[in-house]
N, C-alpha and C positions, 0 to 999 in steps of 0.2 A: 552836246559837247561844247565846251567854251570856245570862243573864237581864238584863232591864231594870231600872235601879235609878233611883228617882225623885229629883228635886231640889226645891229650894224654888221653882223657876221653872216656871210653867205650860208644858206642851209641850216641856220640855227634860229628857232622861234620859241615862243613860250605861250602858254596858256595860264590864266589865273585860276587858282583852286583854293579851297580852304586850307589854311596852314595847319601842320600837324603837330609841330612843336610849340606853338604859341597861338594866341588868339588873332583873328583876322584872316586876310588872304596872303598867299605867296605865289611867286611865279614858279611854274613847272616848265623846264627847258626840254626841247626836243631837237633832234637833228635829222636831216634829210639828206640822202645820198643815194647814188645808183650802184647796184652790185649785180652783175650777171644780167645786165639789161633790165633789171627790176628797180623801181623806186621803194627805197626802205625808209620807214619812219620809225625812230627809236627814242625812248625817253632817256635823257642824259641825267637828270637828277632835279631835285627841289632847291629853291633859293635858300631857305633857312636850314631844312633837315640836313641837306647834302652840301650846304655852302657852295651851291652851284652858281656860276656866273656865265654870261655869254662867251667870254674868252675860254673858259675851261671846256664848255660844251663844244666850242670850235675845235679845240685840241682833241677831244674825244672823237669828233667827226673825222679828223684828219687821220688818227690812228685806225678807225674802222675801215676808211677807204683804202689805206696802205696795208691792211691785213695784220696790223700790229696789236690789235685789241679784239677780243671776243665780245660777242653781244651779251646782253644781260641773260638773255634765255639760255645761251651756250654756257655761260658761267654757273647759272642755276642748275643746269643739267650735270655739270661736272661735281658741284657740290653735293648734289643729290646722289650721285654715284659714289663719291667718297664716303658719304655717310652710311650708304648701304654696305660698303666695303668694310668700314669700321665696325658695323654691327655684326659682320661675319667674322671678325678678328677675335681669337680667344687670347685676349691680353692677360697678364698676370692678375690684374684687378678683377676681371671676369672669371678667371679661373678660381680666384680666392672665394669669390661669392659661391661658386659650385661647390668648392671644397667644404666651406664653412656650413653650407645648407645640408651637406651630406653627413655631418657630424652631430652627435647628441649634445644639446645644450648642457655645458658643464664649466666648472671653474677653469679647467685647462683651456677650454675654447676661448674663454674670455682673456686669459693671458696671452694666448696666441693672437687674438685680435688686437690687443695692445702692441704686441711686437710687430705685427704686419703693418699697422697703421702708422707706427713711428719709424720703422727701419726699412721695410720692404716696398711699401707702396710709393714713397717719394722717389725712389730710384727706378723701379721697375713696373709700376702700376699700369702704365700705357704701352708697355712693350709686350710683345709676343715672345715666348721662350727662345724661339729661334733667332730673335733680334738681340738677345743678351749675349755679351762677350765676357771673356774671363777678366778683362781690364775693368769691367763694371763692378765685378765682385771685389777685386783688389781696392778699387776706389771706395766701396761701401766699407770695407774693413778699415781703410786708412782714416776715412773721415768720421763716420758715425759710430763705429764699433771699437775704435782703438782705446776708449776709456772704460770699456765694458769688461766684466770677468769673462774668463775663457768659457765658462759654462753658458753664459748668456749668448756669447758669439755662436757657440755651438747650436743653441737653440734656434736662433734667427736663421742660420744657414740650413738647418735641417728642415725648418718650416717652408723656406723657399723650395726646397727639394720635394717636400711632400706635395705642396701645391701643384707643382709641375708634374710629378709622377701621377697625381690624381687625373689630371687632364690626359696624360699619355695613355693611362689604362683604359680610358673611355673614349679614345680616338679623337679628342678634342683639339689636340695641338701636337706638335712635334716635340721631342725631348730637347733638353739644353744641349747645345753643340760642344760641350766639354764637361768634364768631371769636377764637381765642387769637392775640394778637400776639406773635411770637417776636422777641426782641431781636436786632437785627443786630450781628454780632460780626465784627471784622476782626483776627484773631490769628494770620493766616498768618504763619509765620516761615520766612525762607530763610536758611539758614546757608551761608556761604561762607568760603573761605580765600584769602589773598594768595598769589601765587606762592611768596613766601619761606616763609610758614607751611606750605604744601603741601609744598615741599622738605624742610623740617625734620621734618614729620610722617613722610613717607615714609623718611627716614633713621632715624628713631626706631623705625618698624615694622620695618625690616630688621634692626635690632639686637636686637630683642625675642627672647628665647629660646624663648618658647612658640610653636612653628610653627603650632599650630591657630589661635590668635588672630592671629598675624601674617598668615596667608594668608586668614582670614576677613575682616580689614580690607581687605586688598589686593583681594579679590573684590568687596567692597562698593563700591570705588572704581572698579573696572573695569566693573561691571555696574549699579550703582545699585540693587541689590536691597535689600529691607527686612531689617530685623533678624530678624523672625520667619521670613521666607522663607529666609534663610541657615541658621537653626537647623533648618529642615524639610528642607533640600536633602539628597537621597540620591544615591548614585552612579548609580543607575538613571535619575535625572533628567537626566543629562548625555548628550546625543547628540552624540558627537564626529564621527560620520560626516556627519550633516546639518548640524551646526554650530549647535545650539540647546541652550538650558537650559529644562527645564520646571519651572514655578513652581507649587507647590501652594497652593491656596486663598489667593490674594493679597488680604489684608485683607477676608476673607469673600466674596469674589467667585469666579467660575468659574476653573479653572485657566488659566494663560497660558504662552506661550513666548516667550523673548527670545534675541536672537543670542548665540552663544559667540564673543565677539570674540577676537583674538590674545593680548591681555594676560590675559583670564580663563582661556584654554586653557592659557597658560604657567603660571599659578598652579596650576591643577588638576593639570597633568602632573608638576608638582614637589612635589605635596601627598602626604604619607604617608597610605597606607591602613591603617587599624587593625583592619580586619576587621568593623567596624561598617557598618550600611547607610547611616548618615549620613555625609556629607562632613566635618562639624564636630561630631563626637558629644561628648555630655556624659558624666557618670559611668556606668560599666558599659556603654558604647556605646549608651546610650539617647539620645533627642533632648536636645539641649543646652536649657537653660532661662535661663541667665544668662551673661553675660560682662562685666559692668559693672566689677567690680574690675580687670580686666586692661587693658581699654580706656582706663580713666580714669588708670591709671598712666602709659600712653603719652601721654595728653593732658597730664597734669601735667608730665611730663618735657620736653614741647615748650613748655609755657607757653602753651597755647591758651586763648581766652576761657572763663570759667566756664560760660557758658550754651551752649557749643558741645558738641553731643551726638556723642560719637565716631563711632558707626555711622550714625545718621540723618543727621547732619551731612555724612558722606561721600556719601550719596545726594543731598543738595543740591549738593555740590561736583560730582559726576558730571553733574547736570542743568545746572548753571550753566555748566560748561565747554563742554557741547554747545550750549547756546543762544547763548553769546557767540561761538562760533566762526563763526557766520554760515553754517554748511554743514548745519545740521539745522533743519528746519521745526518748528513747535510740534505739529503732528499726528503727526509721526514720534516727537518726544520723548514725547508722551502715551503712544504705543504701547510705547516702551522702558521707561517708568516704570510701565506697567500702570495708568495712571489711568482709573477708569471715567467720571469726570466731567472734561471738558476744562477746566473752570474751575480744576481743581487745577494744571493745567500752566500757566495763564495768569500765575501768579506770576513766571515766567521770562521773560515777554514783554519786559520792559524791557531785558534783556540783549540780546535780538535786536535790539530798536530801536536800541540804541547802535551795533550792527554796521551797521545800515541807515543811520544819520546818518553814520558814518565813510564808507561807500560814497558817500553823497550828496556829502560833502565832497570825495571824489576827483574826482567829476564836476566839481564847482565849480572845483577847481584846474586841471582839463584846460582847461575853457573860458577861464578867466582867462589861463591860459598862452597860448592861442590869441589872445586879445585883445591881450596884451602883444606878441606876435610880430608880429601885424598892424600895430600902431602904429608899428613899426620898418621896415616895408616903404616905400621910396620909389616912389610912383606916378608915372609919366611924365606930365609936363605940369603937375605940381603944384609950385608953388614953395615953398620953405622959408622 
């Protein structure tokens, strides 16, 4: 060990050692003092790395003697205990990791990750659920969510609730100490076309040169399938013998089957097989990921409203036609649309109600006709 070198301050000395932050040597200062009848020697710090001087070392020595400063060993023990306690804490960030690992990789998980990283983590990432107060939620709404749509605000707050509830169900954390009020949003949009618009659209589809896009849109109209379901559709999913279409992973739910009606069967029978497993393949025979350019060309050519979504809109047209026919009840329509929640199908209830109203008017017309006929009958013994 290097030789002790005295300083002008009592109980402060240094030893020369290799410098850590630069080339050459530097002084490493130590302090000596008595505590409990024992002589204690402690390192105060390095000349360059810690900017230590004899005067600073003397100040540290005085604080140690007076019991106003902990030893480096004691400080290290406290820091290690804090680190262990932090590892045992189920913060929102740690709960998010557990929550996301428990979910299947999907587009919705990617969207949730973006919402978490942007809106939830900066405010709550290092907090445990029990440390969050209602004022924190109010601040989040005022600062980061004030310019977002009500639907996005709803998604962000729901995500925070789901993360915490995931931890509570697994006994990882305590629940939030208050109830988060989720804003009610009514943004259900039902797109429909008039008979004339539908006629013009079908004519434009028939004239379109790209047979893949042409038949994809026709199948959307005949089956009400979602855009992603059409992209995932493979030839092995078509059960011509039993007359069903197998739908893979409909909106993150379990696989479903829907009937293969005559219109859809005709489209598929006339469709060109490219050798790909997919019915409507993308580049290189792989799963298609986009068709926006082509379907919007058709939409523009027909002059449809700007807010009409060419593929999802056809799903609404399909549902509206069935509901307004008066021949399909809402439970059957729910099954055909593979809605997990019957409330999603209720948006078409008003169309069915119109059919019922018309049917009721028929009954009224019949009765009124009977009344009118009865008034023209001459009853014997009654004078006119």
